HTML snippet that shows the backbone in 3Dmol.js (N, CA, C, O; Angstrom):
<script src="https://3Dmol.org/build/3Dmol-min.js"></script>
<div id="view" style="width:600px;height:400px;position:relative"></div>
<script>
const pdb = `
ATOM      1  N   UNK A   1      17.100  -1.910   3.070  1.00  0.00           N
ATOM      2  CA  UNK A   1      17.921  -0.511   2.772  1.00  0.00           C
ATOM      3  C   UNK A   1      17.682   0.410   3.996  1.00  0.00           C
ATOM      4  O   UNK A   1      16.558   0.730   4.382  1.00  0.00           O
ATOM      5  N   UNK A   2      18.796   0.791   4.547  1.00  0.00           N
ATOM      6  CA  UNK A   2      18.639   1.628   5.732  1.00  0.00           C
ATOM      7  C   UNK A   2      18.244   3.046   5.142  1.00  0.00           C
ATOM      8  O   UNK A   2      18.647   3.419   4.040  1.00  0.00           O
ATOM      9  N   UNK A   3      17.403   3.825   5.983  1.00  0.00           N
ATOM     10  CA  UNK A   3      17.332   5.253   5.449  1.00  0.00           C
ATOM     11  C   UNK A   3      16.807   6.015   6.668  1.00  0.00           C
ATOM     12  O   UNK A   3      16.395   5.419   7.663  1.00  0.00           O
ATOM     13  N   UNK A   4      16.832   7.420   6.558  1.00  0.00           N
ATOM     14  CA  UNK A   4      16.286   8.326   7.445  1.00  0.00           C
ATOM     15  C   UNK A   4      15.069   9.058   7.240  1.00  0.00           C
ATOM     16  O   UNK A   4      14.714  10.016   7.927  1.00  0.00           O
ATOM     17  N   UNK A   5      14.323   8.478   6.082  1.00  0.00           N
ATOM     18  CA  UNK A   5      13.166   9.181   5.631  1.00  0.00           C
ATOM     19  C   UNK A   5      12.108   8.808   6.526  1.00  0.00           C
ATOM     20  O   UNK A   5      11.980   7.611   6.781  1.00  0.00           O
ATOM     21  N   UNK A   6      11.353   9.622   7.029  1.00  0.00           N
ATOM     22  CA  UNK A   6      10.136   9.335   7.802  1.00  0.00           C
ATOM     23  C   UNK A   6       9.070   8.627   7.064  1.00  0.00           C
ATOM     24  O   UNK A   6       8.939   8.833   5.857  1.00  0.00           O
ATOM     25  N   UNK A   7       8.337   7.852   7.665  1.00  0.00           N
ATOM     26  CA  UNK A   7       7.257   7.062   7.072  1.00  0.00           C
ATOM     27  C   UNK A   7       6.127   7.940   6.734  1.00  0.00           C
ATOM     28  O   UNK A   7       5.957   9.016   7.307  1.00  0.00           O
ATOM     29  N   UNK A   8       5.342   7.489   5.797  1.00  0.00           N
ATOM     30  CA  UNK A   8       4.061   8.222   5.358  1.00  0.00           C
ATOM     31  C   UNK A   8       3.024   7.961   6.601  1.00  0.00           C
ATOM     32  O   UNK A   8       3.179   6.989   7.339  1.00  0.00           O
ATOM     33  N   UNK A   9       2.069   8.801   6.759  1.00  0.00           N
ATOM     34  CA  UNK A   9       1.006   8.419   7.633  1.00  0.00           C
ATOM     35  C   UNK A   9       0.196   7.276   7.187  1.00  0.00           C
ATOM     36  O   UNK A   9       0.194   6.980   5.992  1.00  0.00           O
ATOM     37  N   UNK A  10      -0.529   6.571   8.091  1.00  0.00           N
ATOM     38  CA  UNK A  10      -1.367   5.501   7.614  1.00  0.00           C
ATOM     39  C   UNK A  10      -2.549   5.997   6.953  1.00  0.00           C
ATOM     40  O   UNK A  10      -2.985   7.096   7.296  1.00  0.00           O
ATOM     41  N   UNK A  11      -3.144   5.310   6.023  1.00  0.00           N
ATOM     42  CA  UNK A  11      -4.288   5.638   5.243  1.00  0.00           C
ATOM     43  C   UNK A  11      -5.469   5.910   6.158  1.00  0.00           C
ATOM     44  O   UNK A  11      -5.630   5.110   7.080  1.00  0.00           O
ATOM     45  N   UNK A  12      -6.300   6.901   6.040  1.00  0.00           N
ATOM     46  CA  UNK A  12      -7.597   7.251   6.723  1.00  0.00           C
ATOM     47  C   UNK A  12      -8.557   7.575   5.605  1.00  0.00           C
ATOM     48  O   UNK A  12      -8.384   8.520   4.834  1.00  0.00           O
ATOM     49  N   UNK A  13      -9.568   6.752   5.557  1.00  0.00           N
ATOM     50  CA  UNK A  13     -10.634   6.895   4.614  1.00  0.00           C
ATOM     51  C   UNK A  13     -11.546   8.195   4.589  1.00  0.00           C
ATOM     52  O   UNK A  13     -11.845   8.891   3.618  1.00  0.00           O
ATOM     53  N   UNK A  14     -11.888   8.325   5.863  1.00  0.00           N
ATOM     54  CA  UNK A  14     -12.921   9.494   6.007  1.00  0.00           C
ATOM     55  C   UNK A  14     -14.080   9.091   5.432  1.00  0.00           C
ATOM     56  O   UNK A  14     -14.336   7.911   5.192  1.00  0.00           O
ATOM     57  N   UNK A  15     -14.948  10.204   5.150  1.00  0.00           N
ATOM     58  CA  UNK A  15     -16.250  10.038   4.746  1.00  0.00           C
ATOM     59  C   UNK A  15     -16.274   9.803   3.157  1.00  0.00           C
ATOM     60  O   UNK A  15     -17.237   9.230   2.648  1.00  0.00           O
ATOM     61  N   UNK A  16     -15.337  10.196   2.486  1.00  0.00           N
ATOM     62  CA  UNK A  16     -15.203   9.969   0.977  1.00  0.00           C
ATOM     63  C   UNK A  16     -13.821   9.369   0.678  1.00  0.00           C
ATOM     64  O   UNK A  16     -12.833  10.072   0.471  1.00  0.00           O
ATOM     65  N   UNK A  17     -13.811   7.969   0.667  1.00  0.00           N
ATOM     66  CA  UNK A  17     -12.368   7.400   0.682  1.00  0.00           C
ATOM     67  C   UNK A  17     -11.620   7.456  -0.706  1.00  0.00           C
ATOM     68  O   UNK A  17     -10.432   7.155  -0.817  1.00  0.00           O
ATOM     69  N   UNK A  18     -12.359   7.839  -1.680  1.00  0.00           N
ATOM     70  CA  UNK A  18     -11.812   7.953  -3.064  1.00  0.00           C
ATOM     71  C   UNK A  18     -10.596   8.912  -3.057  1.00  0.00           C
ATOM     72  O   UNK A  18      -9.492   8.498  -3.411  1.00  0.00           O
ATOM     73  N   UNK A  19     -10.783  10.145  -2.671  1.00  0.00           N
ATOM     74  CA  UNK A  19      -9.820  11.111  -2.755  1.00  0.00           C
ATOM     75  C   UNK A  19      -8.556  10.809  -1.735  1.00  0.00           C
ATOM     76  O   UNK A  19      -7.403  10.779  -2.162  1.00  0.00           O
ATOM     77  N   UNK A  20      -8.869  10.598  -0.402  1.00  0.00           N
ATOM     78  CA  UNK A  20      -7.866  10.159   0.448  1.00  0.00           C
ATOM     79  C   UNK A  20      -6.940   8.986  -0.176  1.00  0.00           C
ATOM     80  O   UNK A  20      -5.712   8.936  -0.115  1.00  0.00           O
ATOM     81  N   UNK A  21      -7.705   8.168  -0.716  1.00  0.00           N
ATOM     82  CA  UNK A  21      -6.900   6.913  -1.214  1.00  0.00           C
ATOM     83  C   UNK A  21      -5.924   7.432  -2.341  1.00  0.00           C
ATOM     84  O   UNK A  21      -4.722   7.167  -2.339  1.00  0.00           O
ATOM     85  N   UNK A  22      -6.550   8.196  -3.305  1.00  0.00           N
ATOM     86  CA  UNK A  22      -5.668   8.720  -4.384  1.00  0.00           C
ATOM     87  C   UNK A  22      -4.360   9.401  -3.880  1.00  0.00           C
ATOM     88  O   UNK A  22      -3.253   9.173  -4.368  1.00  0.00           O
ATOM     89  N   UNK A  23      -4.595  10.236  -2.883  1.00  0.00           N
ATOM     90  CA  UNK A  23      -3.477  11.057  -2.285  1.00  0.00           C
ATOM     91  C   UNK A  23      -2.444   9.881  -1.547  1.00  0.00           C
ATOM     92  O   UNK A  23      -1.240   9.859  -1.802  1.00  0.00           O
ATOM     93  N   UNK A  24      -3.002   9.052  -0.736  1.00  0.00           N
ATOM     94  CA  UNK A  24      -2.234   8.228  -0.067  1.00  0.00           C
ATOM     95  C   UNK A  24      -1.404   7.273  -0.952  1.00  0.00           C
ATOM     96  O   UNK A  24      -0.238   7.005  -0.664  1.00  0.00           O
ATOM     97  N   UNK A  25      -2.057   6.741  -2.087  1.00  0.00           N
ATOM     98  CA  UNK A  25      -1.411   5.804  -3.111  1.00  0.00           C
ATOM     99  C   UNK A  25      -0.217   6.680  -3.628  1.00  0.00           C
ATOM    100  O   UNK A  25       0.918   6.203  -3.637  1.00  0.00           O
ATOM    101  N   UNK A  26      -0.452   7.890  -4.036  1.00  0.00           N
ATOM    102  CA  UNK A  26       0.619   8.896  -4.589  1.00  0.00           C
ATOM    103  C   UNK A  26       1.807   9.049  -3.623  1.00  0.00           C
ATOM    104  O   UNK A  26       2.985   8.982  -3.975  1.00  0.00           O
ATOM    105  N   UNK A  27       1.386   9.256  -2.400  1.00  0.00           N
ATOM    106  CA  UNK A  27       2.372   9.351  -1.372  1.00  0.00           C
ATOM    107  C   UNK A  27       3.270   7.947  -1.263  1.00  0.00           C
ATOM    108  O   UNK A  27       4.498   7.960  -1.189  1.00  0.00           O
ATOM    109  N   UNK A  28       2.583   6.919  -1.265  1.00  0.00           N
ATOM    110  CA  UNK A  28       3.125   5.587  -1.212  1.00  0.00           C
ATOM    111  C   UNK A  28       4.174   5.306  -2.298  1.00  0.00           C
ATOM    112  O   UNK A  28       5.304   4.877  -2.060  1.00  0.00           O
ATOM    113  N   UNK A  29       3.646   5.614  -3.611  1.00  0.00           N
ATOM    114  CA  UNK A  29       4.552   5.505  -4.663  1.00  0.00           C
ATOM    115  C   UNK A  29       5.691   6.316  -4.600  1.00  0.00           C
ATOM    116  O   UNK A  29       6.781   5.808  -4.862  1.00  0.00           O
ATOM    117  N   UNK A  30       5.599   7.627  -4.261  1.00  0.00           N
ATOM    118  CA  UNK A  30       6.753   8.589  -3.898  1.00  0.00           C
ATOM    119  C   UNK A  30       7.595   7.906  -3.032  1.00  0.00           C
ATOM    120  O   UNK A  30       8.785   7.830  -3.338  1.00  0.00           O
ATOM    121  N   UNK A  31       7.158   7.347  -1.911  1.00  0.00           N
ATOM    122  CA  UNK A  31       7.968   6.708  -0.859  1.00  0.00           C
ATOM    123  C   UNK A  31       8.742   5.519  -1.322  1.00  0.00           C
ATOM    124  O   UNK A  31       9.886   5.263  -0.945  1.00  0.00           O
ATOM    125  N   UNK A  32       8.077   4.847  -2.121  1.00  0.00           N
ATOM    126  CA  UNK A  32       8.880   3.652  -2.907  1.00  0.00           C
ATOM    127  C   UNK A  32       9.850   4.189  -3.656  1.00  0.00           C
ATOM    128  O   UNK A  32      10.946   3.629  -3.611  1.00  0.00           O
ATOM    129  N   UNK A  33       9.716   5.184  -4.369  1.00  0.00           N
ATOM    130  CA  UNK A  33      10.824   5.774  -5.291  1.00  0.00           C
ATOM    131  C   UNK A  33      11.892   6.317  -4.541  1.00  0.00           C
ATOM    132  O   UNK A  33      13.052   6.110  -4.896  1.00  0.00           O
ATOM    133  N   UNK A  34      11.575   7.109  -3.364  1.00  0.00           N
ATOM    134  CA  UNK A  34      12.514   7.599  -2.773  1.00  0.00           C
ATOM    135  C   UNK A  34      13.446   6.602  -1.991  1.00  0.00           C
ATOM    136  O   UNK A  34      14.602   6.914  -1.705  1.00  0.00           O
ATOM    137  N   UNK A  35      12.946   5.507  -1.689  1.00  0.00           N
ATOM    138  CA  UNK A  35      13.709   4.418  -0.975  1.00  0.00           C
ATOM    139  C   UNK A  35      14.264   3.573  -1.968  1.00  0.00           C
ATOM    140  O   UNK A  35      14.847   2.569  -1.558  1.00  0.00           O
ATOM    141  N   UNK A  36      14.196   3.801  -3.372  1.00  0.00           N
ATOM    142  CA  UNK A  36      14.678   2.956  -4.293  1.00  0.00           C
ATOM    143  C   UNK A  36      14.010   1.705  -4.294  1.00  0.00           C
ATOM    144  O   UNK A  36      14.634   0.813  -4.868  1.00  0.00           O
ATOM    145  N   UNK A  37      12.795   1.362  -3.757  1.00  0.00           N
ATOM    146  CA  UNK A  37      12.107   0.297  -3.865  1.00  0.00           C
ATOM    147  C   UNK A  37      11.181   0.056  -4.901  1.00  0.00           C
ATOM    148  O   UNK A  37      10.533  -0.989  -4.951  1.00  0.00           O
ATOM    149  N   UNK A  38      11.062   1.146  -5.900  1.00  0.00           N
ATOM    150  CA  UNK A  38      10.118   1.005  -7.107  1.00  0.00           C
ATOM    151  C   UNK A  38      10.449  -0.041  -8.041  1.00  0.00           C
ATOM    152  O   UNK A  38       9.572  -0.411  -8.822  1.00  0.00           O
ATOM    153  N   UNK A  39      11.697  -0.617  -8.073  1.00  0.00           N
ATOM    154  CA  UNK A  39      11.956  -1.547  -8.883  1.00  0.00           C
ATOM    155  C   UNK A  39      12.261  -3.019  -8.020  1.00  0.00           C
ATOM    156  O   UNK A  39      12.821  -3.992  -8.527  1.00  0.00           O
ATOM    157  N   UNK A  40      11.854  -2.961  -6.866  1.00  0.00           N
ATOM    158  CA  UNK A  40      12.087  -4.109  -6.057  1.00  0.00           C
ATOM    159  C   UNK A  40      10.973  -5.119  -6.415  1.00  0.00           C
ATOM    160  O   UNK A  40       9.997  -4.697  -7.035  1.00  0.00           O
ATOM    161  N   UNK A  41      11.048  -6.400  -6.076  1.00  0.00           N
ATOM    162  CA  UNK A  41      10.035  -7.418  -6.401  1.00  0.00           C
ATOM    163  C   UNK A  41       8.712  -6.884  -5.762  1.00  0.00           C
ATOM    164  O   UNK A  41       8.718  -6.084  -4.826  1.00  0.00           O
ATOM    165  N   UNK A  42       7.684  -7.338  -6.279  1.00  0.00           N
ATOM    166  CA  UNK A  42       6.370  -7.173  -5.898  1.00  0.00           C
ATOM    167  C   UNK A  42       6.184  -7.637  -4.343  1.00  0.00           C
ATOM    168  O   UNK A  42       5.494  -6.995  -3.551  1.00  0.00           O
ATOM    169  N   UNK A  43       6.810  -8.705  -4.040  1.00  0.00           N
ATOM    170  CA  UNK A  43       6.709  -9.240  -2.746  1.00  0.00           C
ATOM    171  C   UNK A  43       7.197  -8.194  -1.653  1.00  0.00           C
ATOM    172  O   UNK A  43       6.608  -7.937  -0.603  1.00  0.00           O
ATOM    173  N   UNK A  44       8.332  -7.668  -2.082  1.00  0.00           N
ATOM    174  CA  UNK A  44       8.899  -6.503  -1.188  1.00  0.00           C
ATOM    175  C   UNK A  44       7.973  -5.479  -1.026  1.00  0.00           C
ATOM    176  O   UNK A  44       7.589  -5.154   0.098  1.00  0.00           O
ATOM    177  N   UNK A  45       7.510  -4.847  -2.214  1.00  0.00           N
ATOM    178  CA  UNK A  45       6.690  -3.707  -2.294  1.00  0.00           C
ATOM    179  C   UNK A  45       5.294  -3.999  -1.470  1.00  0.00           C
ATOM    180  O   UNK A  45       4.804  -3.093  -0.795  1.00  0.00           O
ATOM    181  N   UNK A  46       4.689  -5.260  -1.546  1.00  0.00           N
ATOM    182  CA  UNK A  46       3.555  -5.519  -0.932  1.00  0.00           C
ATOM    183  C   UNK A  46       3.783  -5.713   0.539  1.00  0.00           C
ATOM    184  O   UNK A  46       2.910  -5.368   1.334  1.00  0.00           O
ATOM    185  N   UNK A  47       4.895  -6.239   0.935  1.00  0.00           N
ATOM    186  CA  UNK A  47       5.249  -6.307   2.487  1.00  0.00           C
ATOM    187  C   UNK A  47       5.196  -4.780   3.050  1.00  0.00           C
ATOM    188  O   UNK A  47       4.601  -4.441   4.073  1.00  0.00           O
ATOM    189  N   UNK A  48       5.948  -3.907   2.168  1.00  0.00           N
ATOM    190  CA  UNK A  48       6.069  -2.448   2.671  1.00  0.00           C
ATOM    191  C   UNK A  48       4.684  -1.827   2.747  1.00  0.00           C
ATOM    192  O   UNK A  48       4.355  -1.072   3.662  1.00  0.00           O
ATOM    193  N   UNK A  49       3.942  -2.155   1.812  1.00  0.00           N
ATOM    194  CA  UNK A  49       2.565  -1.496   1.787  1.00  0.00           C
ATOM    195  C   UNK A  49       1.790  -1.899   2.989  1.00  0.00           C
ATOM    196  O   UNK A  49       1.158  -1.101   3.682  1.00  0.00           O
ATOM    197  N   UNK A  50       1.870  -3.189   3.204  1.00  0.00           N
ATOM    198  CA  UNK A  50       1.081  -3.753   4.546  1.00  0.00           C
ATOM    199  C   UNK A  50       1.606  -3.207   5.680  1.00  0.00           C
ATOM    200  O   UNK A  50       0.880  -3.062   6.663  1.00  0.00           O
ATOM    201  N   UNK A  51       2.903  -2.838   5.703  1.00  0.00           N
ATOM    202  CA  UNK A  51       3.517  -2.256   6.980  1.00  0.00           C
ATOM    203  C   UNK A  51       3.013  -0.848   7.154  1.00  0.00           C
ATOM    204  O   UNK A  51       2.706  -0.422   8.267  1.00  0.00           O
ATOM    205  N   UNK A  52       2.921  -0.078   5.985  1.00  0.00           N
ATOM    206  CA  UNK A  52       2.520   1.397   6.169  1.00  0.00           C
ATOM    207  C   UNK A  52       1.156   1.733   6.021  1.00  0.00           C
ATOM    208  O   UNK A  52       0.812   2.884   6.288  1.00  0.00           O
ATOM    209  N   UNK A  53       0.264   0.840   5.606  1.00  0.00           N
ATOM    210  CA  UNK A  53      -0.976   1.246   5.190  1.00  0.00           C
ATOM    211  C   UNK A  53      -1.982   1.504   6.511  1.00  0.00           C
ATOM    212  O   UNK A  53      -2.945   2.257   6.362  1.00  0.00           O
ATOM    213  N   UNK A  54      -1.770   0.950   7.627  1.00  0.00           N
ATOM    214  CA  UNK A  54      -2.492   1.219   8.778  1.00  0.00           C
ATOM    215  C   UNK A  54      -3.652   0.126   8.927  1.00  0.00           C
ATOM    216  O   UNK A  54      -3.965  -0.678   8.050  1.00  0.00           O
ATOM    217  N   UNK A  55      -4.215   0.237  10.159  1.00  0.00           N
ATOM    218  CA  UNK A  55      -5.117  -0.846  10.425  1.00  0.00           C
ATOM    219  C   UNK A  55      -6.378  -0.724   9.627  1.00  0.00           C
ATOM    220  O   UNK A  55      -7.040  -1.735   9.392  1.00  0.00           O
ATOM    221  N   UNK A  56      -6.732   0.404   9.216  1.00  0.00           N
ATOM    222  CA  UNK A  56      -8.164   0.434   8.380  1.00  0.00           C
ATOM    223  C   UNK A  56      -7.976  -0.355   7.052  1.00  0.00           C
ATOM    224  O   UNK A  56      -8.892  -1.030   6.585  1.00  0.00           O
ATOM    225  N   UNK A  57      -6.796  -0.250   6.479  1.00  0.00           N
ATOM    226  CA  UNK A  57      -6.652  -1.077   5.247  1.00  0.00           C
ATOM    227  C   UNK A  57      -6.395  -2.450   5.541  1.00  0.00           C
ATOM    228  O   UNK A  57      -6.953  -3.346   4.907  1.00  0.00           O
ATOM    229  N   UNK A  58      -5.560  -2.676   6.491  1.00  0.00           N
ATOM    230  CA  UNK A  58      -5.222  -4.105   6.905  1.00  0.00           C
ATOM    231  C   UNK A  58      -6.490  -4.837   7.038  1.00  0.00           C
ATOM    232  O   UNK A  58      -6.607  -5.911   6.448  1.00  0.00           O
ATOM    233  N   UNK A  59      -7.479  -4.356   7.772  1.00  0.00           N
ATOM    234  CA  UNK A  59      -8.767  -4.998   7.993  1.00  0.00           C
ATOM    235  C   UNK A  59      -9.366  -5.368   6.734  1.00  0.00           C
ATOM    236  O   UNK A  59      -9.777  -6.504   6.494  1.00  0.00           O
ATOM    237  N   UNK A  60      -9.417  -4.250   5.813  1.00  0.00           N
ATOM    238  CA  UNK A  60     -10.083  -4.703   4.493  1.00  0.00           C
ATOM    239  C   UNK A  60      -9.324  -5.570   3.639  1.00  0.00           C
ATOM    240  O   UNK A  60      -9.924  -6.219   2.782  1.00  0.00           O
ATOM    241  N   UNK A  61      -7.924  -5.675   3.779  1.00  0.00           N
ATOM    242  CA  UNK A  61      -7.138  -6.696   3.227  1.00  0.00           C
ATOM    243  C   UNK A  61      -7.629  -8.012   3.806  1.00  0.00           C
ATOM    244  O   UNK A  61      -8.029  -8.921   3.078  1.00  0.00           O
ATOM    245  N   UNK A  62      -7.596  -8.085   4.937  1.00  0.00           N
ATOM    246  CA  UNK A  62      -7.843  -9.317   5.622  1.00  0.00           C
ATOM    247  C   UNK A  62      -9.217  -9.978   5.243  1.00  0.00           C
ATOM    248  O   UNK A  62      -9.394 -11.191   5.125  1.00  0.00           O
ATOM    249  N   UNK A  63     -10.131  -9.029   5.076  1.00  0.00           N
ATOM    250  CA  UNK A  63     -11.558  -9.399   4.712  1.00  0.00           C
ATOM    251  C   UNK A  63     -11.541 -10.009   3.317  1.00  0.00           C
ATOM    252  O   UNK A  63     -12.398 -10.853   3.055  1.00  0.00           O
ATOM    253  N   UNK A  64     -10.574  -9.635   2.326  1.00  0.00           N
ATOM    254  CA  UNK A  64     -10.426 -10.268   1.063  1.00  0.00           C
ATOM    255  C   UNK A  64      -9.512 -11.492   1.066  1.00  0.00           C
ATOM    256  O   UNK A  64      -9.351 -12.240   0.102  1.00  0.00           O
ATOM    257  N   UNK A  65      -8.891 -11.617   2.350  1.00  0.00           N
ATOM    258  CA  UNK A  65      -7.947 -12.808   2.387  1.00  0.00           C
ATOM    259  C   UNK A  65      -6.857 -12.797   1.445  1.00  0.00           C
ATOM    260  O   UNK A  65      -6.486 -13.858   0.943  1.00  0.00           O
ATOM    261  N   UNK A  66      -6.269 -11.622   1.135  1.00  0.00           N
ATOM    262  CA  UNK A  66      -5.111 -11.609   0.113  1.00  0.00           C
ATOM    263  C   UNK A  66      -3.978 -11.942   0.636  1.00  0.00           C
ATOM    264  O   UNK A  66      -3.247 -11.072   1.110  1.00  0.00           O
ATOM    265  N   UNK A  67      -3.618 -13.319   0.642  1.00  0.00           N
ATOM    266  CA  UNK A  67      -2.287 -13.822   1.083  1.00  0.00           C
ATOM    267  C   UNK A  67      -1.677 -14.683  -0.127  1.00  0.00           C
ATOM    268  O   UNK A  67      -2.375 -15.301  -0.932  1.00  0.00           O
ATOM    269  N   UNK A  68      -0.419 -14.640  -0.140  1.00  0.00           N
ATOM    270  CA  UNK A  68       0.356 -15.504  -1.126  1.00  0.00           C
ATOM    271  C   UNK A  68      -0.049 -16.825  -1.189  1.00  0.00           C
ATOM    272  O   UNK A  68      -0.278 -17.397  -2.254  1.00  0.00           O
ATOM    273  N   UNK A  69      -0.162 -17.417   0.071  1.00  0.00           N
ATOM    274  CA  UNK A  69      -0.763 -19.005   0.130  1.00  0.00           C
ATOM    275  C   UNK A  69      -2.109 -19.134  -0.469  1.00  0.00           C
ATOM    276  O   UNK A  69      -2.538 -20.270  -0.672  1.00  0.00           O
ATOM    277  N   UNK A  70      -2.869 -18.034  -0.795  1.00  0.00           N
ATOM    278  CA  UNK A  70      -4.164 -18.094  -1.090  1.00  0.00           C
ATOM    279  C   UNK A  70      -4.375 -17.908  -2.550  1.00  0.00           C
ATOM    280  O   UNK A  70      -5.481 -17.610  -3.001  1.00  0.00           O
ATOM    281  N   UNK A  71      -3.353 -18.078  -3.270  1.00  0.00           N
ATOM    282  CA  UNK A  71      -3.232 -17.901  -4.795  1.00  0.00           C
ATOM    283  C   UNK A  71      -3.009 -16.456  -5.238  1.00  0.00           C
ATOM    284  O   UNK A  71      -2.841 -16.209  -6.432  1.00  0.00           O
ATOM    285  N   UNK A  72      -3.001 -15.428  -4.249  1.00  0.00           N
ATOM    286  CA  UNK A  72      -2.739 -14.116  -4.779  1.00  0.00           C
ATOM    287  C   UNK A  72      -1.281 -13.719  -4.350  1.00  0.00           C
ATOM    288  O   UNK A  72      -0.785 -13.818  -3.227  1.00  0.00           O
ATOM    289  N   UNK A  73      -0.672 -13.215  -5.586  1.00  0.00           N
ATOM    290  CA  UNK A  73       0.681 -12.830  -5.429  1.00  0.00           C
ATOM    291  C   UNK A  73       1.065 -11.567  -4.782  1.00  0.00           C
ATOM    292  O   UNK A  73       2.217 -11.307  -4.433  1.00  0.00           O
ATOM    293  N   UNK A  74       0.013 -10.770  -4.632  1.00  0.00           N
ATOM    294  CA  UNK A  74       0.375  -9.524  -3.854  1.00  0.00           C
ATOM    295  C   UNK A  74      -0.722  -8.592  -4.091  1.00  0.00           C
ATOM    296  O   UNK A  74      -1.700  -8.941  -4.752  1.00  0.00           O
ATOM    297  N   UNK A  75      -0.612  -7.394  -3.575  1.00  0.00           N
ATOM    298  CA  UNK A  75      -1.710  -6.353  -3.701  1.00  0.00           C
ATOM    299  C   UNK A  75      -1.236  -5.390  -4.846  1.00  0.00           C
ATOM    300  O   UNK A  75      -0.147  -4.825  -4.950  1.00  0.00           O
ATOM    301  N   UNK A  76      -2.282  -5.346  -5.645  1.00  0.00           N
ATOM    302  CA  UNK A  76      -2.007  -4.437  -6.809  1.00  0.00           C
ATOM    303  C   UNK A  76      -2.785  -3.001  -6.446  1.00  0.00           C
ATOM    304  O   UNK A  76      -3.959  -2.987  -6.075  1.00  0.00           O
ATOM    305  N   UNK A  77      -2.048  -1.907  -6.588  1.00  0.00           N
ATOM    306  CA  UNK A  77      -2.588  -0.561  -6.090  1.00  0.00           C
ATOM    307  C   UNK A  77      -3.553   0.022  -7.003  1.00  0.00           C
ATOM    308  O   UNK A  77      -4.009   1.136  -6.746  1.00  0.00           O
ATOM    309  N   UNK A  78      -3.933  -0.643  -8.093  1.00  0.00           N
ATOM    310  CA  UNK A  78      -5.107   0.060  -8.872  1.00  0.00           C
ATOM    311  C   UNK A  78      -6.144  -1.068  -8.971  1.00  0.00           C
ATOM    312  O   UNK A  78      -5.941  -2.220  -8.588  1.00  0.00           O
ATOM    313  N   UNK A  79      -7.350  -0.585  -9.563  1.00  0.00           N
ATOM    314  CA  UNK A  79      -8.405  -1.480  -9.734  1.00  0.00           C
ATOM    315  C   UNK A  79      -9.232  -1.124 -11.007  1.00  0.00           C
ATOM    316  O   UNK A  79      -8.885  -0.130 -11.645  1.00  0.00           O
ATOM    317  N   UNK A  80     -10.137  -1.747 -11.360  1.00  0.00           N
ATOM    318  CA  UNK A  80     -10.928  -1.374 -12.440  1.00  0.00           C
ATOM    319  C   UNK A  80     -11.768  -0.203 -12.163  1.00  0.00           C
ATOM    320  O   UNK A  80     -12.264   0.437 -13.089  1.00  0.00           O
ATOM    321  N   UNK A  81     -11.947   0.100 -10.957  1.00  0.00           N
ATOM    322  CA  UNK A  81     -12.708   1.381 -10.719  1.00  0.00           C
ATOM    323  C   UNK A  81     -11.843   2.705 -10.751  1.00  0.00           C
ATOM    324  O   UNK A  81     -12.299   3.848 -10.754  1.00  0.00           O
ATOM    325  N   UNK A  82     -10.528   2.344 -10.776  1.00  0.00           N
ATOM    326  CA  UNK A  82      -9.524   3.549 -10.847  1.00  0.00           C
ATOM    327  C   UNK A  82      -9.103   4.054  -9.426  1.00  0.00           C
ATOM    328  O   UNK A  82      -8.395   5.047  -9.256  1.00  0.00           O
ATOM    329  N   UNK A  83      -9.632   3.238  -8.375  1.00  0.00           N
ATOM    330  CA  UNK A  83      -9.263   3.633  -6.969  1.00  0.00           C
ATOM    331  C   UNK A  83      -7.980   2.777  -6.595  1.00  0.00           C
ATOM    332  O   UNK A  83      -7.457   2.899  -5.487  1.00  0.00           O
TER     333      UNK A  83
END
`;
const viewer = $3Dmol.createViewer("view");
viewer.addModel(pdb, "pdb");
viewer.setStyle({}, {cartoon: {color: "spectrum"}});
viewer.zoomTo();
viewer.render();
</script>
């Protein structure tokens, strides 16, 4: 989907990552909605997430080895802890 909407800034955890994560997640969900990706397949949303999240989150994702060929279907933006 072509668009002229600027991308959201990459996630920056700071000293207390809980609040910045909540705000970044909201921005990402708004971005998905604005681009009409909210109903897209999870694989598409996951690729967009990885593209936008920034190096800090990419390092964390790689540490968990979350890849489709590793039995993981994608990244889920919520967790049991609510972050």
